[in-house]
Residue, then its C-alpha position, 0 to 999 in steps of 0.5 A: m463513503k461507508a466506514t468499511d470503504a475507508v478501512h479498505q482504502g487505508r489497507r489498500q494504500r498501506l499495501v501499495r506503499a509496502m509493495e513500492m518499498e519492496a520494489m525499491v529495495a529489490a531494484p539494483q541501485 
C-alpha cells in the first residue's frame, strides 16, 4: 500500500465517521 493510499483511507474514514455523527444528531431520538 502506498503512503498516498493510507492518507486517502484515513481521510475517507474520518469523513464517514463525521457523516455518521451528523446522521445520529439529525435523527429524531
